[in-house]
N, CA, C, O and the ligand as a Tripos MOL2 file, in Angstrom:
@<TRIPOS>MOLECULE
protein
  249   247    63     0     0
PROTEIN
NO_CHARGES

@<TRIPOS>ATOM
      1 N          -4.4630  -51.4160   14.7590 N.3       1 MET1
      2 CA         -4.4040  -49.9620   14.6610 C.3       1 MET1
      3 C          -4.3940  -49.6640   13.1750 C.2       1 MET1
      4 O          -3.7440  -50.3650   12.4000 O.2       1 MET1
      5 N          -5.0560  -48.7070   12.8080 N.am      2 ILE2
      6 CA         -5.1910  -48.3470   11.3570 C.3       2 ILE2
      7 C          -4.4330  -47.1280   11.1360 C.2       2 ILE2
      8 O          -4.6570  -46.1190   11.8040 O.2       2 ILE2
      9 N          -3.4960  -47.1780   10.1800 N.am      3 TYR3
     10 CA         -2.7120  -46.0110    9.7570 C.3       3 TYR3
     11 C          -3.3120  -45.4230    8.4300 C.2       3 TYR3
     12 O          -3.5820  -46.1500    7.4740 O.2       3 TYR3
     13 N          -3.4960  -44.1320    8.4270 N.am      4 THR4
     14 CA         -3.9650  -43.4610    7.2680 C.3       4 THR4
     15 C          -2.8270  -42.4850    6.8380 C.2       4 THR4
     16 O          -1.8840  -42.1960    7.5730 O.2       4 THR4
     17 N          -3.0020  -42.0210    5.6120 N.am      5 ARG5
     18 CA         -2.1180  -40.9630    5.0550 C.3       5 ARG5
     19 C          -2.6910  -39.5230    5.3120 C.2       5 ARG5
     20 O          -2.1460  -38.5040    4.8900 O.2       5 ARG5
     21 N          -3.8320  -39.5470    6.0390 N.am      6 HIS6
     22 CA         -4.4030  -38.2090    6.3280 C.3       6 HIS6
     23 C          -3.5140  -37.5020    7.3230 C.2       6 HIS6
     24 O          -3.0430  -38.0390    8.3250 O.2       6 HIS6
     25 N          -3.3250  -36.2370    6.9500 N.am      7 ARG7
     26 CA         -2.6710  -35.3370    7.8840 C.3       7 ARG7
     27 C          -3.4900  -34.2540    8.1570 C.2       7 ARG7
     28 O          -4.2870  -33.8750    7.2980 O.2       7 ARG7
     29 N          -3.3920  -33.5970    9.4350 N.am      8 PRO8
     30 CA         -4.2690  -32.6310    9.7710 C.3       8 PRO8
     31 C          -4.1470  -31.3490    8.8350 C.2       8 PRO8
     32 O          -3.0460  -30.8270    8.6630 O.2       8 PRO8
     33 N          -5.2520  -30.8730    8.2590 N.am      9 ARG9
     34 CA         -5.1800  -29.9240    7.3340 C.3       9 ARG9
     35 C          -4.7680  -28.5420    8.0230 C.2       9 ARG9
     36 O          -5.2990  -28.1240    9.0510 O.2       9 ARG9
     37 N          -3.7700  -27.8990    7.3330 N.am     10 ARG10
     38 CA         -3.1920  -26.5860    7.8500 C.3      10 ARG10
     39 C          -4.2480  -25.5410    7.4210 C.2      10 ARG10
     40 O          -4.9500  -25.6840    6.4200 O.2      10 ARG10
     41 N          -4.3060  -24.4920    8.2460 N.am     11 ARG11
     42 CA         -5.1760  -23.4150    7.7410 C.3      11 ARG11
     43 C          -4.5310  -22.7670    6.5880 C.2      11 ARG11
     44 O          -3.3160  -22.5800    6.5210 O.2      11 ARG11
     45 N          -5.3970  -22.4220    5.6650 N.am     12 ALA12
     46 CA         -4.9080  -21.8630    4.3810 C.3      12 ALA12
     47 C          -4.4280  -20.4780    4.6000 C.2      12 ALA12
     48 O          -4.9860  -19.7700    5.4380 O.2      12 ALA12
     49 N          -3.4130  -20.0410    3.8870 N.am     13 LEU13
     50 CA         -2.9030  -18.8220    3.8760 C.3      13 LEU13
     51 C          -3.6830  -17.9420    2.9580 C.2      13 LEU13
     52 O          -4.0120  -18.3730    1.8530 O.2      13 LEU13
     53 N          -3.9630  -16.8840    3.2960 N.am     14 ARG14
     54 CA         -4.7990  -15.9780    2.3550 C.3      14 ARG14
     55 C          -4.1040  -14.5780    2.3490 C.2      14 ARG14
     56 O          -3.5970  -14.0880    3.3580 O.2      14 ARG14
     57 N          -4.1270  -13.9620    1.0900 N.am     15 CYS15
     58 CA         -3.6860  -12.6720    0.8660 C.3      15 CYS15
     59 C          -4.5400  -11.6210    1.7580 C.2      15 CYS15
     60 O          -5.7710  -11.6190    1.7260 O.2      15 CYS15
     61 N          -3.8820  -10.8440    2.4500 N.am     16 THR16
     62 CA         -4.6550   -9.8150    3.2080 C.3      16 THR16
     63 C          -5.2570   -8.7200    2.4310 C.2      16 THR16
     64 O          -6.1480   -7.9920    2.8690 O.2      16 THR16
     65 N          -4.7130   -8.6310    1.2160 N.am     17 MET17
     66 CA         -5.2190   -7.5250    0.3550 C.3      17 MET17
     67 C          -6.4580   -7.9420   -0.5030 C.2      17 MET17
     68 O          -7.4780   -7.2560   -0.5660 O.2      17 MET17
     69 N          -6.2800   -9.1280   -1.1570 N.am     18 CYS18
     70 CA         -7.4610   -9.5250   -1.9560 C.3      18 CYS18
     71 C          -8.1650  -10.8220   -1.4610 C.2      18 CYS18
     72 O          -9.2210  -11.2110   -1.9600 O.2      18 CYS18
     73 N          -7.5990  -11.3920   -0.5710 N.am     19 GLY19
     74 CA         -8.3120  -12.6980    0.0750 C.3      19 GLY19
     75 C          -8.1160  -13.9690   -0.5950 C.2      19 GLY19
     76 O          -8.6350  -15.0180   -0.2120 O.2      19 GLY19
     77 N          -7.2760  -13.8420   -1.7090 N.am     20 ARG20
     78 CA         -7.0250  -15.1470   -2.5320 C.3      20 ARG20
     79 C          -6.1620  -15.9820   -1.6910 C.2      20 ARG20
     80 O          -5.3530  -15.4490   -0.9320 O.2      20 ARG20
     81 N          -6.2900  -17.3770   -1.7820 N.am     21 GLU21
     82 CA         -5.5440  -18.3420   -1.0520 C.3      21 GLU21
     83 C          -4.1680  -18.3720   -1.7300 C.2      21 GLU21
     84 O          -4.0230  -18.3340   -2.9520 O.2      21 GLU21
     85 N          -3.1430  -18.4460   -0.8150 N.am     22 ILE22
     86 CA         -1.7150  -18.6220   -1.3270 C.3      22 ILE22
     87 C          -1.5810  -20.2110   -1.3900 C.2      22 ILE22
     88 O          -1.7160  -20.8860   -0.3690 O.2      22 ILE22
     89 N          -1.3400  -20.7110   -2.4910 N.am     23 VAL23
     90 CA         -1.0320  -22.0940   -2.5380 C.3      23 VAL23
     91 C           0.2910  -22.5960   -2.4090 C.2      23 VAL23
     92 O           1.2430  -21.8600   -2.6710 O.2      23 VAL23
     93 N           0.4670  -23.8600   -2.0050 N.am     24 ARG24
     94 CA          1.8560  -24.3690   -1.7460 C.3      24 ARG24
     95 C           2.7660  -24.0820   -2.9030 C.2      24 ARG24
     96 O           2.4170  -24.1920   -4.0780 O.2      24 ARG24
     97 N           3.9980  -23.6950   -2.4830 N.am     25 GLY25
     98 CA          4.9480  -23.3510   -3.6150 C.3      25 GLY25
     99 C           4.8350  -21.8550   -4.1800 C.2      25 GLY25
    100 O           5.7490  -21.3800   -4.8540 O.2      25 GLY25
    101 N           3.7680  -21.1950   -3.8990 N.am     26 GLU26
    102 CA          3.5400  -19.9410   -4.4650 C.3      26 GLU26
    103 C           4.3560  -18.8800   -3.4630 C.2      26 GLU26
    104 O           4.3020  -18.9860   -2.2380 O.2      26 GLU26
    105 N           5.0860  -17.8860   -4.1220 N.am     27 GLU27
    106 CA          5.6020  -16.9720   -3.3610 C.3      27 GLU27
    107 C           4.7310  -15.8450   -2.7590 C.2      27 GLU27
    108 O           3.8030  -15.4420   -3.4600 O.2      27 GLU27
    109 N           4.9170  -15.3020   -1.5700 N.am     28 TYR28
    110 CA          4.2360  -14.3020   -1.0320 C.3      28 TYR28
    111 C           5.0950  -13.3830   -0.2990 C.2      28 TYR28
    112 O           6.2880  -13.6390   -0.1330 O.2      28 TYR28
    113 N           4.4900  -12.2130    0.1940 N.am     29 TRP29
    114 CA          5.3750  -11.2940    0.9740 C.3      29 TRP29
    115 C           4.6450  -11.0300    2.3330 C.2      29 TRP29
    116 O           3.4510  -10.7330    2.3170 O.2      29 TRP29
    117 N           5.2740  -11.1220    3.4050 N.am     30 PHE30
    118 CA          4.7990  -10.8680    4.7970 C.3      30 PHE30
    119 C           5.5250   -9.6190    5.3600 C.2      30 PHE30
    120 O           6.7460   -9.6110    5.5160 O.2      30 PHE30
    121 N           4.7410   -8.5800    5.6540 N.am     31 CYS31
    122 CA          5.3860   -7.3200    6.0840 C.3      31 CYS31
    123 C           4.3800   -6.5200    6.7560 C.2      31 CYS31
    124 O           3.2870   -6.2000    6.2890 O.2      31 CYS31
    125 N           4.8700   -6.2110    7.9500 N.am     32 SER32
    126 CA          4.1310   -5.3170    8.9710 C.3      32 SER32
    127 C           2.7040   -5.9230    9.1890 C.2      32 SER32
    128 O           1.6870   -5.2290    9.2130 O.2      32 SER32
    129 N           2.7240   -7.3120    9.3480 N.am     33 GLY33
    130 CA          1.4030   -7.9340    9.7270 C.3      33 GLY33
    131 C           0.5590   -8.1810    8.5070 C.2      33 GLY33
    132 O          -0.4800   -8.8290    8.6380 O.2      33 GLY33
    133 N           0.9270   -7.7110    7.3120 N.am     34 ARG34
    134 CA         -0.0180   -7.9100    6.1470 C.3      34 ARG34
    135 C           0.6510   -9.0530    5.3750 C.2      34 ARG34
    136 O           1.8670   -9.2130    5.4760 O.2      34 ARG34
    137 N          -0.0850   -9.8360    4.6230 N.am     35 LEU35
    138 CA          0.4660  -10.9240    3.7470 C.3      35 LEU35
    139 C          -0.1010  -10.5900    2.3570 C.2      35 LEU35
    140 O          -1.3060  -10.4280    2.1640 O.2      35 LEU35
    141 N           0.8270  -10.4980    1.4100 N.am     36 ALA36
    142 CA          0.4430  -10.1350    0.0150 C.3      36 ALA36
    143 C           0.9170  -11.2070   -1.0240 C.2      36 ALA36
    144 O           2.0650  -11.6510   -1.0550 O.2      36 ALA36
    145 N          -0.1080  -11.5790   -1.8860 N.am     37 CYS37
    146 CA          0.3070  -12.4450   -3.0520 C.3      37 CYS37
    147 C           1.0520  -11.6060   -4.1100 C.2      37 CYS37
    148 O           1.2060  -10.3940   -3.9630 O.2      37 CYS37
    149 N           1.4800  -12.2420   -5.1110 N.am     38 ALA38
    150 CA          2.2320  -11.7050   -6.1320 C.3      38 ALA38
    151 C           1.4660  -10.4690   -6.7430 C.2      38 ALA38
    152 O           2.0770   -9.4220   -6.9540 O.2      38 ALA38
    153 N           0.1440  -10.5980   -7.0220 N.am     39 ASP39
    154 CA         -0.6940   -9.7370   -7.6170 C.3      39 ASP39
    155 C          -0.8980   -8.5230   -6.8010 C.2      39 ASP39
    156 O          -1.2920   -7.5060   -7.3710 O.2      39 ASP39
    157 N          -0.6790   -8.5160   -5.5600 N.am     40 CYS40
    158 CA         -0.8240   -7.4350   -4.6680 C.3      40 CYS40
    159 C           0.4080   -6.9230   -4.0100 C.2      40 CYS40
    160 O           0.3540   -6.1810   -3.0300 O.2      40 CYS40
    161 N           1.6540   -7.3720   -4.6200 N.am     41 PHE41
    162 CA          2.8220   -7.0220   -4.0390 C.3      41 PHE41
    163 C           3.0450   -5.5340   -4.3070 C.2      41 PHE41
    164 O           3.5260   -4.8310   -3.4190 O.2      41 PHE41
    165 N           2.7230   -5.0420   -5.4690 N.am     42 LEU42
    166 CA          3.0930   -3.6160   -5.6890 C.3      42 LEU42
    167 C           2.1790   -2.7640   -4.8390 C.2      42 LEU42
    168 O           2.6600   -1.7050   -4.4370 O.2      42 LEU42
    169 N           0.9500   -3.0560   -4.5070 N.am     43 GLU43
    170 CA          0.1190   -2.3070   -3.6330 C.3      43 GLU43
    171 C           0.7200   -2.2470   -2.1270 C.2      43 GLU43
    172 O           0.7190   -1.2530   -1.4020 O.2      43 GLU43
    173 N           1.1970   -3.4430   -1.8410 N.am     44 LEU44
    174 CA          1.8400   -3.6640   -0.3750 C.3      44 LEU44
    175 C           3.1260   -2.6960   -0.3480 C.2      44 LEU44
    176 O           3.2840   -1.8920    0.5710 O.2      44 LEU44
    177 N           4.0050   -2.8200   -1.3820 N.am     45 ALA45
    178 CA          5.2010   -2.0480   -1.4900 C.3      45 ALA45
    179 C           5.0050   -0.5870   -1.4090 C.2      45 ALA45
    180 O           5.5470    0.1240   -0.5630 O.2      45 ALA45
    181 N           4.1860   -0.1670   -2.3500 N.am     46 ARG46
    182 CA          3.8010    1.3280   -2.3730 C.3      46 ARG46
    183 C           3.3040    1.7560   -0.9580 C.2      46 ARG46
    184 O           3.7270    2.7920   -0.4460 O.2      46 ARG46
    185 N           2.3830    0.9340   -0.3190 N.am     47 GLY47
    186 CA          2.0030    1.3980    1.1160 C.3      47 GLY47
    187 C           3.1900    1.4860    2.0180 C.2      47 GLY47
    188 O           3.3190    2.4590    2.7610 O.2      47 GLY47
    189 N           4.0260    0.5560    1.9890 N.am     48 GLU48
    190 CA          5.1600    0.3940    2.9090 C.3      48 GLU48
    191 C           6.1680    1.5520    2.6780 C.2      48 GLU48
    192 O           6.7920    2.0840    3.5970 O.2      48 GLU48
    193 N           6.2650    1.8690    1.4670 N.am     49 LEU49
    194 CA          7.4740    2.9120    1.1040 C.3      49 LEU49
    195 C           6.8090    4.1750    0.8070 C.2      49 LEU49
    196 O           7.4760    4.9820    0.1590 O.2      49 LEU49
    197 N           5.5180    4.5400    1.1820 N.am     50 ALA50
    198 CA          4.8420    5.7430    0.8830 C.3      50 ALA50
    199 C           5.6120    6.8770    1.6350 C.2      50 ALA50
    200 O           5.7500    7.9790    1.1040 O.2      50 ALA50
    201 N           6.0920    6.6080    2.8220 N.am     51 PRO51
    202 CA          6.9550    7.7610    3.4820 C.3      51 PRO51
    203 C           8.0770    8.1680    2.7470 C.2      51 PRO51
    204 O           8.5550    9.2700    3.0130 O.2      51 PRO51
    205 N           8.6300    7.4150    1.7900 N.am     52 CYS52
    206 CA          9.7990    7.6890    0.9490 C.3      52 CYS52
    207 C           9.3910    8.2220   -0.3870 C.2      52 CYS52
    208 O          10.2330    8.5000   -1.2420 O.2      52 CYS52
    209 N           8.1490    8.3620   -0.5670 N.am     53 ARG53
    210 CA          7.6930    8.8830   -1.9610 C.3      53 ARG53
    211 C           8.0030   10.2460   -2.1810 C.2      53 ARG53
    212 O           7.8440   11.0410   -1.2550 O.2      53 ARG53
    213 N           8.4510   10.6480   -3.3490 N.am     54 GLU54
    214 CA          8.6780   12.0210   -3.6930 C.3      54 GLU54
    215 C           8.1400   12.2160   -5.0680 C.2      54 GLU54
    216 O           7.9330   11.2850   -5.8460 O.2      54 GLU54
    217 N           7.9170   13.5150   -5.3360 N.am     55 VAL55
    218 CA          7.5120   13.8920   -6.7070 C.3      55 VAL55
    219 C           8.4950   14.9430   -7.1190 C.2      55 VAL55
    220 O           8.7620   15.9320   -6.4370 O.2      55 VAL55
    221 N           9.0100   14.6590   -8.2740 N.am     56 CYS56
    222 CA         10.1260   15.5400   -8.8400 C.3      56 CYS56
    223 C           9.7020   16.8310   -9.0180 C.2      56 CYS56
    224 O           8.6600   17.0440   -9.6390 O.2      56 CYS56
    225 N          10.4410   17.8370   -8.5040 N.am     57 GLY57
    226 CA         10.0560   19.1250   -8.6860 C.3      57 GLY57
    227 C           9.1790   19.8000   -7.3980 C.2      57 GLY57
    228 O           8.9950   21.0040   -7.2260 O.2      57 GLY57
    229 N           8.7300   18.7840   -6.6120 N.am     58 ARG58
    230 CA          7.9800   19.2720   -5.3700 C.3      58 ARG58
    231 C           8.5870   18.6640   -4.0660 C.2      58 ARG58
    232 O           7.9260   18.5060   -3.0390 O.2      58 ARG58
    233 N           9.8460   18.3510   -4.1940 N.am     59 GLU59
    234 CA         10.4990   17.9050   -2.9360 C.3      59 GLU59
    235 C          10.4740   18.9480   -1.7970 C.2      59 GLU59
    236 O          10.7230   20.1250   -2.0590 O.2      59 GLU59
    237 N          10.1910   18.5670   -0.5870 N.am     60 GLU60
    238 CA         10.3090   19.4700    0.4040 C.3      60 GLU60
    239 C          11.7550   19.5490    1.1410 C.2      60 GLU60
    240 O          12.0810   20.4530    1.9100 O.2      60 GLU60
    241 N          12.4490   18.5990    0.8230 N.am     61 TRP61
    242 CA         13.8300   18.4510    1.4740 C.3      61 TRP61
    243 C          14.8850   19.1060    0.8210 C.2      61 TRP61
    244 O          16.0060   19.1640    1.3270 O.2      61 TRP61
    245 N          14.5670   19.6820   -0.4330 N.am     62 LEU62
    246 CA         15.6050   20.3540   -1.1290 C.3      62 LEU62
    247 C          15.6370   21.8600   -0.7070 C.2      62 LEU62
    248 O          16.4700   22.6210   -1.1990 O.2      62 LEU62
    249 ZN         -3.5910  -10.6090   -3.2320 Zn       63 ZN63
@<TRIPOS>BOND
     1     1     2 1
     2     2     3 1
     3     3     4 2
     4     3     5 am
     5     5     6 1
     6     6     7 1
     7     7     8 2
     8     7     9 am
     9     9    10 1
    10    10    11 1
    11    11    12 2
    12    11    13 am
    13    13    14 1
    14    14    15 1
    15    15    16 2
    16    15    17 am
    17    17    18 1
    18    18    19 1
    19    19    20 2
    20    19    21 am
    21    21    22 1
    22    22    23 1
    23    23    24 2
    24    23    25 am
    25    25    26 1
    26    26    27 1
    27    27    28 2
    28    27    29 am
    29    29    30 1
    30    30    31 1
    31    31    32 2
    32    31    33 am
    33    33    34 1
    34    34    35 1
    35    35    36 2
    36    35    37 am
    37    37    38 1
    38    38    39 1
    39    39    40 2
    40    39    41 am
    41    41    42 1
    42    42    43 1
    43    43    44 2
    44    43    45 am
    45    45    46 1
    46    46    47 1
    47    47    48 2
    48    47    49 am
    49    49    50 1
    50    50    51 1
    51    51    52 2
    52    51    53 am
    53    53    54 1
    54    54    55 1
    55    55    56 2
    56    55    57 am
    57    57    58 1
    58    58    59 1
    59    59    60 2
    60    59    61 am
    61    61    62 1
    62    62    63 1
    63    63    64 2
    64    63    65 am
    65    65    66 1
    66    66    67 1
    67    67    68 2
    68    67    69 am
    69    69    70 1
    70    70    71 1
    71    71    72 2
    72    71    73 am
    73    73    74 1
    74    74    75 1
    75    75    76 2
    76    75    77 am
    77    77    78 1
    78    78    79 1
    79    79    80 2
    80    79    81 am
    81    81    82 1
    82    82    83 1
    83    83    84 2
    84    83    85 am
    85    85    86 1
    86    86    87 1
    87    87    88 2
    88    87    89 am
    89    89    90 1
    90    90    91 1
    91    91    92 2
    92    91    93 am
    93    93    94 1
    94    94    95 1
    95    95    96 2
    96    95    97 am
    97    97    98 1
    98    98    99 1
    99    99   100 2
   100    99   101 am
   101   101   102 1
   102   102   103 1
   103   103   104 2
   104   103   105 am
   105   105   106 1
   106   106   107 1
   107   107   108 2
   108   107   109 am
   109   109   110 1
   110   110   111 1
   111   111   112 2
   112   111   113 am
   113   113   114 1
   114   114   115 1
   115   115   116 2
   116   115   117 am
   117   117   118 1
   118   118   119 1
   119   119   120 2
   120   119   121 am
   121   121   122 1
   122   122   123 1
   123   123   124 2
   124   123   125 am
   125   125   126 1
   126   126   127 1
   127   127   128 2
   128   127   129 am
   129   129   130 1
   130   130   131 1
   131   131   132 2
   132   131   133 am
   133   133   134 1
   134   134   135 1
   135   135   136 2
   136   135   137 am
   137   137   138 1
   138   138   139 1
   139   139   140 2
   140   139   141 am
   141   141   142 1
   142   142   143 1
   143   143   144 2
   144   143   145 am
   145   145   146 1
   146   146   147 1
   147   147   148 2
   148   147   149 am
   149   149   150 1
   150   150   151 1
   151   151   152 2
   152   151   153 am
   153   153   154 1
   154   154   155 1
   155   155   156 2
   156   155   157 am
   157   157   158 1
   158   158   159 1
   159   159   160 2
   160   159   161 am
   161   161   162 1
   162   162   163 1
   163   163   164 2
   164   163   165 am
   165   165   166 1
   166   166   167 1
   167   167   168 2
   168   167   169 am
   169   169   170 1
   170   170   171 1
   171   171   172 2
   172   171   173 am
   173   173   174 1
   174   174   175 1
   175   175   176 2
   176   175   177 am
   177   177   178 1
   178   178   179 1
   179   179   180 2
   180   179   181 am
   181   181   182 1
   182   182   183 1
   183   183   184 2
   184   183   185 am
   185   185   186 1
   186   186   187 1
   187   187   188 2
   188   187   189 am
   189   189   190 1
   190   190   191 1
   191   191   192 2
   192   191   193 am
   193   193   194 1
   194   194   195 1
   195   195   196 2
   196   195   197 am
   197   197   198 1
   198   198   199 1
   199   199   200 2
   200   199   201 am
   201   201   202 1
   202   202   203 1
   203   203   204 2
   204   203   205 am
   205   205   206 1
   206   206   207 1
   207   207   208 2
   208   207   209 am
   209   209   210 1
   210   210   211 1
   211   211   212 2
   212   211   213 am
   213   213   214 1
   214   214   215 1
   215   215   216 2
   216   215   217 am
   217   217   218 1
   218   218   219 1
   219   219   220 2
   220   219   221 am
   221   221   222 1
   222   222   223 1
   223   223   224 2
   224   223   225 am
   225   225   226 1
   226   226   227 1
   227   227   228 2
   228   227   229 am
   229   229   230 1
   230   230   231 1
   231   231   232 2
   232   231   233 am
   233   233   234 1
   234   234   235 1
   235   235   236 2
   236   235   237 am
   237   237   238 1
   238   238   239 1
   239   239   240 2
   240   239   241 am
   241   241   242 1
   242   242   243 1
   243   243   244 2
   244   243   245 am
   245   245   246 1
   246   246   247 1
   247   247   248 2
@<TRIPOS>SUBSTRUCTURE
     1 MET1         2 RESIDUE 1 A MET
     2 ILE2         6 RESIDUE 1 A ILE
     3 TYR3        10 RESIDUE 1 A TYR
     4 THR4        14 RESIDUE 1 A THR
     5 ARG5        18 RESIDUE 1 A ARG
     6 HIS6        22 RESIDUE 1 A HIS
     7 ARG7        26 RESIDUE 1 A ARG
     8 PRO8        30 RESIDUE 1 A PRO
     9 ARG9        34 RESIDUE 1 A ARG
    10 ARG10       38 RESIDUE 1 A ARG
    11 ARG11       42 RESIDUE 1 A ARG
    12 ALA12       46 RESIDUE 1 A ALA
    13 LEU13       50 RESIDUE 1 A LEU
    14 ARG14       54 RESIDUE 1 A ARG
    15 CYS15       58 RESIDUE 1 A CYS
    16 THR16       62 RESIDUE 1 A THR
    17 MET17       66 RESIDUE 1 A MET
    18 CYS18       70 RESIDUE 1 A CYS
    19 GLY19       74 RESIDUE 1 A GLY
    20 ARG20       78 RESIDUE 1 A ARG
    21 GLU21       82 RESIDUE 1 A GLU
    22 ILE22       86 RESIDUE 1 A ILE
    23 VAL23       90 RESIDUE 1 A VAL
    24 ARG24       94 RESIDUE 1 A ARG
    25 GLY25       98 RESIDUE 1 A GLY
    26 GLU26      102 RESIDUE 1 A GLU
    27 GLU27      106 RESIDUE 1 A GLU
    28 TYR28      110 RESIDUE 1 A TYR
    29 TRP29      114 RESIDUE 1 A TRP
    30 PHE30      118 RESIDUE 1 A PHE
    31 CYS31      122 RESIDUE 1 A CYS
    32 SER32      126 RESIDUE 1 A SER
    33 GLY33      130 RESIDUE 1 A GLY
    34 ARG34      134 RESIDUE 1 A ARG
    35 LEU35      138 RESIDUE 1 A LEU
    36 ALA36      142 RESIDUE 1 A ALA
    37 CYS37      146 RESIDUE 1 A CYS
    38 ALA38      150 RESIDUE 1 A ALA
    39 ASP39      154 RESIDUE 1 A ASP
    40 CYS40      158 RESIDUE 1 A CYS
    41 PHE41      162 RESIDUE 1 A PHE
    42 LEU42      166 RESIDUE 1 A LEU
    43 GLU43      170 RESIDUE 1 A GLU
    44 LEU44      174 RESIDUE 1 A LEU
    45 ALA45      178 RESIDUE 1 A ALA
    46 ARG46      182 RESIDUE 1 A ARG
    47 GLY47      186 RESIDUE 1 A GLY
    48 GLU48      190 RESIDUE 1 A GLU
    49 LEU49      194 RESIDUE 1 A LEU
    50 ALA50      198 RESIDUE 1 A ALA
    51 PRO51      202 RESIDUE 1 A PRO
    52 CYS52      206 RESIDUE 1 A CYS
    53 ARG53      210 RESIDUE 1 A ARG
    54 GLU54      214 RESIDUE 1 A GLU
    55 VAL55      218 RESIDUE 1 A VAL
    56 CYS56      222 RESIDUE 1 A CYS
    57 GLY57      226 RESIDUE 1 A GLY
    58 ARG58      230 RESIDUE 1 A ARG
    59 GLU59      234 RESIDUE 1 A GLU
    60 GLU60      238 RESIDUE 1 A GLU
    61 TRP61      242 RESIDUE 1 A TRP
    62 LEU62      246 RESIDUE 1 A LEU
    63 ZN63       249 GROUP 0 **** ****
């Protein structure tokens, strides 16, 4: 029997926003079915928190 060090390749993780591959050891965020790399985190966070967005002086709840 021949033993090799070859392991089955895992599917690459890709950022849902920009499509870039997330490499081993890199941080990413997974929220509401979307996966975001560090470069796209702000866009993801803005989208997720959009219902909480207010503009000073135009608040409807005041
Ligand atoms: Zn990205």
